[in-house]
N, C-alpha and C positions, 0 to 999 in steps of 0.2 A: 315151578322153577326152582332148580337146584342152585346151591353157593359152589361158587368155585371151589375146588379145592386145592388149585397151587397158592402155594404161599409166598407171596414177595417180601423179600428181610429189607431192611434198609443198615446198610451199613455206617457208621459214622465212625471218622480217623478222627485220633484225638490228640493234636499238635501237642509233644511233651518236650517241644525244643524251649524250654524256656530261659531268657538270656537278661540279664540283669540289665536294666533303664539306662541310655546313655545317659553320661555325667557332661557335665559343662561348670565353667570356669567364670566367677563371679568377680571381675575385673574391675577395682576401685583406678579412674585415673587422679593424677594431680594436677591442680589449679590451684591459683593463685587467691582464692577468694574463701576457700573450705577450711576452716580453720583446722590446725592438728588437733586440738582436744575434741572439738566434734566428730572426728573421725575416727578417735580414739574408741569414744562413747558408742559411737554408731558400731562398730566393732563388737563392742561389749557386749551391748543392749542385744542386737541382733542375729548375734552368730556364737555367741558365750565366749568371746574369749576374755583370758585375764586379762587384768590392766597393765602388764610387763608383754604380755603377745602381740597385745591389741599397739603398743607403744613402737613394738618391733615391726610390725606390720605396714604403721602408719610409718615410722621412719624411710623405709622401703620405699614405698609409694612418692615421699615425696625424694627423695634421692635418683629413685631410677627413674620415675614417671608414671609406671602405675606399679599394680601388683596385682597380683592372683590372691584374694582373701579366702575364699572356698570351689571345693568344688561339689556338686551337687547335682542331682536331678533336674531334670529341665524347669518343672513347674516350680520347684521349691528357689531354685536360682534365679528365676523371674518374680516369683511374690517375695523374694528377699530383696532383691535390686528395686522394685517396685516403694516398697516399705522406707525404705533406706534413703531412696529419691523422694518421695514427699515429705520425712523428714527433712532432707537437708532442704528443700525448698521453703516449706513451711519457718525454716530459721533462717535462708536468706542464704544458704550456699551454693552457690553454681554447682554443687560434686555431680561429677557423668560417672555411670557405674556401666562395661559392657558386660554382655553374657555371651561366652565363644565353647563351642563342642569343646572337649578335654582332650589332647592330642594323644595321637595312639603309640 
């Protein structure tokens, strides 16, 4: 028996079309039960804002009713939202957080 002399080559197409991951807004919603200080502390602890910036963002949440506090890849936005929500609940606060795709 002889080996087949026909060689079969497999060509692999490599996808080089790399894109940035879609970004998501982390949005804090105002409520009547979560303290200003807790929101400021959360922004500093979980998102590394300075105290002055955290106070400015918290004031916007209070005045407007909500504010985008960060724009992050989905997994990170989701994780930060969960961490802050767990902290809020364990401290007795009803803080609500939304994650929405960044507008184009």
